[in-house]
NUMIFI-435417 format. One record per residue: y, z, x of N, C-alpha, C in turn. Coordinates in steps of 0.2 Angstrom, whole numbers, padded with zeros to 4 digits, always signed. Layout:
// NUMIFI-435417
YZXYZXYZX
...
//
This chain:
// NUMIFI-435417
+0255-0090-0045+0250-0089-0039+0246-0083-0039
+0240-0084-0039+0235-0078-0039+0235-0075-0032
+0234-0068-0033+0233-0064-0027+0226-0064-0025
+0225-0065-0018+0218-0065-0016+0217-0058-0012
+0212-0055-0015+0210-0049-0012+0206-0050-0005
+0207-0045-0001+0203-0045+0005+0196-0044+0003
+0191-0047+0006+0184-0047+0004+0182-0040+0004
+0184-0036+0009+0182-0029+0009+0185-0025+0003
+0190-0027-0001+0193-0024-0007+0190-0027-0013
+0186-0032-0013+0183-0035-0018+0177-0031-0021
+0177-0031-0028+0171-0028-0031+0164-0031-0029
+0159-0027-0030+0152-0030-0030+0152-0036-0034
+0154-0036-0040+0153-0041-0045+0157-0047-0043
+0163-0047-0040+0166-0052-0037+0162-0056-0031
+0160-0051-0027+0157-0054-0021+0150-0057-0023
+0147-0054-0028+0140-0057-0030+0142-0064-0033
+0147-0065-0037+0149-0071-0041+0150-0076-0035
+0154-0074-0030+0156-0079-0025+0150-0081-0021
+0145-0076-0019+0139-0077-0015+0135-0082-0019
+0134-0081-0026+0130-0086-0030+0132-0093-0029
+0139-0093-0028+0142-0100-0027+0141-0103-0020
+0138-0099-0016+0137-0101-0009+0142-0099-0004
+0147-0094-0006+0152-0091-0001+0148-0086+0004
+0147-0089+0010+0144-0085+0015+0148-0078+0017
+0154-0079+0017+0158-0073+0019+0157-0068+0014
+0157-0069+0007+0156-0064+0002+0149-0061+0003
+0144-0066+0004+0137-0063+0005+0137-0058+0011
+0140-0060+0016+0140-0056+0022+0144-0049+0021
+0149-0049+0017+0153-0043+0015+0148-0039+0011
+0145-0042+0006+0140-0038+0002+0135-0035+0006
+0132-0038+0011+0127-0036+0015+0129-0030+0019
+0135-0031+0022+0138-0025+0026+0139-0019+0022
+0142-0020+0016+0143-0014+0011+0137-0010+0009
+0131-0014+0009+0125-0011+0006+0120-0010+0011
+0120-0012+0017+0115-0012+0022+0113-0004+0024
+0118+0000+0024+0116+0007+0026+0112+0010+0020
+0114+0008+0014+0110+0011+0008+0103+0008+0009
+0102+0002+0010+0095-0001+0011+0091+0002+0016
+0094+0003+0022+0091+0006+0028+0089+0013+0026
+0094+0017+0023+0092+0024+0022+0086+0025+0017
+0086+0020+0012+0080+0020+0007+0074+0018+0011
+0074+0013+0015+0068+0011+0019+0066+0017+0023
+0070+0020+0027+0068+0026+0031+0065+0031+0027
+0068+0033+0022+0065+0039+0018+0058+0037+0016
+0057+0030+0014+0051+0028+0012+0045+0028+0017
+0047+0026+0023+0042+0025+0029+0042+0030+0034
+0048+0033+0035+0049+0038+0040+0049+0036+0048
+0050+0030+0049+0050+0027+0056+0056+0022+0056
+0060+0024+0061+0066+0020+0062+0065+0012+0063
+0060+0010+0067+0058+0003+0068+0056+0000+0062
+0052+0003+0058+0049+0001+0052+0055+0000+0047
+0059+0005+0046+0065+0005+0042+0070-0001+0043
+0071-0002+0050+0075-0008+0052+0071-0015+0050
+0065-0015+0051+0061-0021+0049+0062-0022+0041
+0061-0017+0037+0061-0017+0030+0068-0019+0028
+0073-0016+0031+0080-0018+0029+0082-0025+0031
+0079-0028+0036+0080-0035+0038+0077-0039+0033
+0071-0037+0031+0067-0041+0026+0071-0041+0019
+0074-0036+0018+0078-0036+0011+0084-0040+0012
+0087-0040+0018+0093-0045+0019+0091-0052+0018
+0085-0054+0020+0082-0061+0020+0081-0062+0012
+0077-0058+0009+0075-0059+0002+0082-0059-0002
+0087-0055-0001+0093-0055-0004+0096-0062-0004
+0096-0065+0002+0099-0072+0002+0095-0077-0002
+0089-0076-0003+0085-0080-0008+0086-0079-0015
+0087-0072-0016+0087-0070-0023+0094-0069-0027
+0099-0069-0023+0105-0067-0025+0107-0072-0031
+0105-0078-0031+0106-0082-0037+0103-0080-0043
+0097-0076-0043+0094-0074-0049+0096-0068-0051
+0101-0064-0048+0103-0058-0050+0108-0059-0057
+0106-0056-0062+0109-0058-0068+0114-0052-0070
+0114-0047-0067+0119-0042-0068+0118-0037-0074
+0112-0037-0076+0110-0032-0082+0111-0025-0080
+0109-0023-0074+0109-0016-0072+0114-0016-0066
+0114-0010-0063+0118-0009-0057+0115-0013-0051
+0119-0016-0047+0117-0020-0041+0113-0016-0037
+0115-0009-0036+0111-0005-0031+0104-0004-0034
+0104-0003-0040+0097-0002-0043+0092-0008-0042
+0095-0014-0043+0092-0020-0041+0090-0021-0034
+0095-0019-0030+0094-0019-0022+0088-0013-0020
+0089-0008-0024+0084-0003-0022+0077-0005-0024
+0076-0008-0030+0069-0011-0032+0067-0016-0026
+0071-0020-0024+0070-0025-0019+0068-0021-0012
+0071-0016-0011+0069-0012-0005+0062-0009-0006
+0061-0006-0011+0054-0003-0013+0049-0008-0012
+0050-0014-0015+0045-0019-0015+0044-0022-0007
+0049-0022-0003+0048-0024+0004+0044-0019+0008
+0046-0012+0006+0042-0007+0009+0035-0007+0008
+0034-0008+0001+0027-0008-0001+0023-0014+0002
+0026-0020+0003+0023-0026+0006+0022-0024+0013
+0026-0021+0017+0025-0019+0024+0019-0014+0024
+0019-0009+0020+0014-0004+0020+0007-0008+0019
+0006-0013+0014+0000-0016+0013-0002-0020+0020
+0003-0024+0023+0002-0027+0029+0000-0023+0034
+0003-0017+0035+0001-0012+0040-0006-0010+0039
-0008-0009+0033-0015-0007+0031-0020-0012+0033
-0018-0018+0031-0023-0024+0033-0024-0024+0041
-0018-0024+0044-0018-0025+0052-0022-0019+0055
-0021-0013+0052-0025-0007+0055-0032-0008+0054
-0034-0010+0048-0041-0011+0046-0044-0016+0051
-0041-0021+0052-0043-0026+0057-0044-0023+0064
-0039-0020+0066-0039-0017+0073-0045-0012+0073
-0046-0008+0068-0052-0003+0068-0058-0007+0068
-0059-0012+0064-0065-0016+0064-0067-0018+0071
-0063-0020+0075-0064-0023+0081-0065-0017+0087
-0064-0011+0085-0065-0005+0089-0060-0004+0094
-0054-0008+0093-0049-0007+0098-0044-0002+0097
-0044+0001+0091-0039+0006+0089-0039+0012+0094
-0045+0015+0095-0045+0021+0100-0042+0019+0107
-0044+0013+0109-0042+0011+0116-0035+0010+0117
-0032+0007+0112-0025+0005+0113-0020+0011+0110
-0022+0015+0106-0017+0020+0103-0017+0026+0108
-0022+0029+0110-0022+0034+0115-0018+0040+0114
-0015+0040+0108-0010+0046+0107-0011+0049+0100
-0010+0055+0100-0011+0059+0094-0004+0058+0090
-0005+0058+0083+0002+0058+0079+0006+0064+0081
+0012+0062+0081+0017+0067+0083+0019+0071+0077
+0018+0078+0077+0020+0082+0072+0027+0084+0071
+0030+0083+0066+0037+0084+0065+0039+0091+0066
+0044+0093+0070+0046+0100+0072+0051+0102+0066
+0055+0098+0064+0060+0099+0058+0056+0100+0052
+0057+0106+0048+0054+0107+0042+0056+0102+0037
+0062+0099+0037+0064+0094+0032+0060+0088+0034
+0059+0086+0040+0055+0080+0042+0048+0081+0040
+0045+0087+0040+0038+0089+0038+0038+0088+0031
+0043+0090+0027+0042+0089+0020+0042+0081+0018
+0047+0077+0021+0047+0070+0020+0041+0067+0022
+0037+0069+0028+0031+0066+0030+0026+0068+0024
+0026+0074+0021+0021+0075+0016+0023+0071+0010
+0029+0070+0008+0031+0065+0003+0028+0058+0004
+0028+0056+0010+0026+0049+0011+0018+0049+0010
+0015+0055+0010+0007+0055+0009+0006+0055+0002
+0011+0056-0003+0009+0056-0010+0007+0049-0013
+0004+0049-0018+0002+0042-0021+0009+0038-0023
+0008+0032-0023+0014+0027-0024+0019+0029-0029
+0018+0030-0035+0023+0031-0040+0026+0038-0039
+0022+0043-0037+0025+0050-0036+0030+0049-0030
+0028+0046-0025+0032+0045-0019+0038+0042-0020
+0038+0036-0024+0044+0033-0026+0049+0037-0030
+0046+0041-0035+0050+0045-0039+0054+0050-0035
+0050+0053-0031+0053+0059-0027+0058+0056-0022
+0057+0050-0019+0062+0047-0014+0068+0045-0018
+0067+0042-0024+0073+0040-0028+0077+0046-0030
+0074+0051-0033+0078+0057-0036+0080+0061-0031
+0076+0063-0026+0078+0068-0021+0081+0065-0015
+0078+0060-0013+0080+0057-0006+0087+0053-0007
+0088+0049-0013+0094+0045-0014+0098+0049-0019
+0096+0054-0022+0101+0058-0027+0102+0054-0034
+0097+0049-0036+0098+0046-0042+0096+0050-0048
+0098+0049-0053+0096+0052-0059+0089+0050-0061
+0086+0053-0066+0079+0051-0068+0080+0044-0072
+0085+0043-0075+0086+0037-0079+0087+0031-0074
+0091+0032-0069+0092+0026-0064+0086+0025-0060
+0082+0030-0058+0076+0030-0055+0071+0026-0059
+0071+0028-0066+0066+0024-0070+0068+0017-0071
+0074+0015-0071+0076+0008-0071+0074+0005-0064
+0074+0008-0059+0072+0005-0052+0065+0004-0052
+0061+0009-0055+0054+0009-0055+0051+0005-0060
+0055+0003-0065+0052-0001-0071+0048+0003-0075
+0049+0010-0076+0045+0014-0080+0050+0018-0085
+0048+0023-0089+0052+0027-0093+0054+0033-0089
+0060+0036-0092+0063+0042-0089+0058+0047-0089
+0054+0048-0094+0049+0054-0095+0044+0053-0090
+0042+0047-0089+0037+0045-0084+0039+0047-0077
+0045+0046-0075+0048+0048-0069+0048+0056-0068
+0050+0059-0074+0049+0067-0074+0042+0069-0072
+0037+0066-0076+0030+0068-0075+0028+0066-0068
+0030+0061-0065+0028+0059-0058+0031+0065-0053
+0037+0067-0054+0040+0072-0050+0037+0078-0051
+0035+0080-0057+0031+0086-0058+0025+0086-0055
+0021+0081-0055+0014+0080-0052+0015+0080-0044
+0021+0077-0042+0022+0077-0035+0023+0084-0032
+0027+0088-0036+0029+0095-0033+0022+0099-0033
+0018+0098-0037+0011+0102-0037+0007+0100-0031
+0007+0093-0030+0003+0090-0024+0007+0092-0018
+0013+0092-0017+0017+0094-0011+0016+0101-0009
+0016+0105-0014+0014+0112-0013+0007+0113-0010
+0002+0110-0012-0004+0110-0010-0004+0107-0003
-0001+0102-0002-0001+0099+0005+0002+0103+0010
+0008+0106+0008+0012+0110+0013+0008+0117+0014
+0005+0119+0009+0001+0126+0010-0005+0124+0015
-0008+0119+0014-0014+0117+0019-0012+0116+0026
-0006+0114+0026-0003+0112+0033+0000+0118+0036
+0001+0124+0032+0004+0130+0035+0012+0129+0035
+0015+0125+0031+0022+0124+0031+0025+0129+0027
+0022+0131+0021+0025+0135+0016+0023+0143+0018
//
């Protein structure tokens, strides 16, 4: 007689295998286990709680469709992080399109009526500056410093070489220094 492990004790590999076979409980446990990771990554990327929640929910939906395609070549969290970055980028593109439409109709000033809130926390000011970086630099900084990933794992998540990640971080540091100096933060 085989011992059945409680789903909360099962490894990710076991849960993934069962979820691929249609086990909703295993899929739910997998989501519960990794939801905070996805939310945290999304929040670091966008800096807004509501947007991070939307991104995390989108990743959950995408994961439901894509779990069967996961082949296990790399770490599940790396695959999940890539999925989170893609969802965040998609949301940013959608937001840009919607903002452009709103501005085109002249309604932006009428409905916004508020200035952007300046972060009081120096750490939040830094993350706000990080979010202003070009895409690859921002992603590299968020993966390495926001999530504590090694350059190698960040490279795998971004689909680039480890030296390219290092170069993006180097360029990001130079750009952040300029941004923070001009904002009077440093």
